[in-house]
N, C-alpha and C positions, 0 to 999 in steps of 0.2 A: 504494501500499500503506499503512498506518496506520503503519508506522514510517519512513516516508520513501523506502524502497528501490523500485526500480520492479520492477514485475511479470513473472514472467519469461515471454517469450514461448514460445505453445504452438503446434503445429501440428495439424492434423489428419493422417490417414493419407495422405492424396490430397496435402498440403502436405508432407509428409515425403517422400514419394515423389520429389515434384519437387526439393524441396531436394538430395536425395542423387543425385540425376538417374538415378534406377534407370528410369526410363520411356524413357532415351535409350540403355540399354545393349543393348537386344535380348531382356531377360528377358520371357519369356509373361506373367508375373504378376506384379509389383514388389509389389502388397501380400502376396503369399505371401513374399517374401524379407523384408519387415519383420518379419514373423511368426515366420520362420525365424531372425531374429536377436534377437528378442526371448525366443525360447525357448531359444537356447543361450546366454543371458544376455550377450549382445554389445552389446543395444541395450536402453534401459528405454524401458517406456510407461508412461503416466500415465493412472489411470480417473478421469474429471470426470463424476461422475453415471453415466450410464451409457454413457457415450464416452470411447474411446482416444484419448489425444492423445500428443504426442513433445514436451518442452521443446527450444527450441534449442540450450540448453549439453547434453543429451545426446546431440545429432544431432555438433555440433562435437566431442566429446569422442569418439564414435563414429570419426568420420574422422580423428581426431587418432591416434587407437589403430590405424587402417588403416595409414597412413602411415607410424608407427614399425615394424610387421610389416614392411611393402614395403621399407622401408630395410637392414634386417637380411639 
């Protein structure tokens, strides 16, 4: 990046599914789960051109929120 900061890591929907391991939970269509989380405002997606991507930091924040909720 021009300011010396590293560029954020972005993932395709398939990579986000693998990162969250949604493909290992027995969910029939993990991509629909990502869409559900986006539509509910639980997870952010970023449009880059015509493609949807997920920032690694947003995925980690999503997992952190789920972990906090499960502790309660």
